[in-house]
N, C-alpha and C positions, 0 to 999 in steps of 0.2 A: 504494500500500500504506500501511499505518499500523501504529503501535505504540500500545497502550493498556494502562494499568495503573491499578488503584485502590490508593492508598497509605493505610494505616490506622495508621501509627506512624512515629515518627522513624526515619530510616535512608534507605537508597538503594533505588531501583527496579531492575528488570532493566535490562540493557544493550541498546542497539539501535544499528544502523549507519545513518547517514544521509549522503546526498550531495546536492549542489546546494541548491536552496531547500527549506526545510521550515517548517511552522507547528506551533506548540504551542498546544493548547487545554486550559484548566484549568476544572474545575467541581467543586462540592462544598464542603466546609468545611475551613478551615485549622487549626482548633483553636488559634489564636494563634501558629502557627509560620510558617516561611518555606520556600518550595520554590525550589530553584535548579537550573538545567540545568548539568551538568558534562560536560567532554570529556576523554577519555583522552589524556594527553600522555606524553612519555618518562618523566617523574618520577611518574606516577600521574594520577588524575583531578583536574582543576582547574575551579573555578567559571568560567563564562562571564560576562564583564562585562555588566551591565545585564539579567541574567535573574532575580535574586532577586525573588520575588513574595510579598506578605503578604495579598493579597486577590484574589478571583476576577477574572480578566481573560479576555476572549474569546480573544485571541491575544497571547502575550507576545513572540512573534517573528514579525512579519509576513513577513519574508523575510531569510533568513540564508544568504549565499553561502559555502559551505564545500567543502573537499575531503572525500572520504569519510572519515568519522571514527566513533569509538565514543563514545556518549553515554549518560548516565543522569540521573535526577533525585535530588536529595538534599533530604530534609525534616528541618529542625531546629527545636527550641524549641516543639514543638507538644504539645497535650494532646488526645488522641483525634481526630486529623484523619480525614477521609474525602475524599480528593482523587482525582479522576479526571483523569489526565494522558494526553492523546492527541496523537500526533505524526502529521502528514499530510505526504506527499510521497514521495520516493524513500527509503523506510525499510524495514528488515527487522530482525526480532528475532534476537538472537544465541542 
C-alpha cells in the first residue's frame, strides 16, 4: 500500500500509519523550503533525524526499521511549493 499527498503550502500533510520498512519519494518543487518527516510521540509530533530535505531526492529513507507509528510531513520556509510526497511499504492513511 502507499500514502501520497501533494503539498502546496507551508504546514503539515495528512497523517499515515507505517510499520516495518518504508520508503519516501519526493518530487516537485520546494519553493525554497524544507520538508521533514515527523513521528507522533507522547509529547506530540517530532522531527525524525536526518529527514529534512531542501531539494528533490529519489528516496530520503531507503529503509527505516520502525514499530508501527503515526507519521506526517511538515513543510516550512517555502514560497509556493508543489511537493508530491509518496510513502511505499506497509502504510495506511488515517
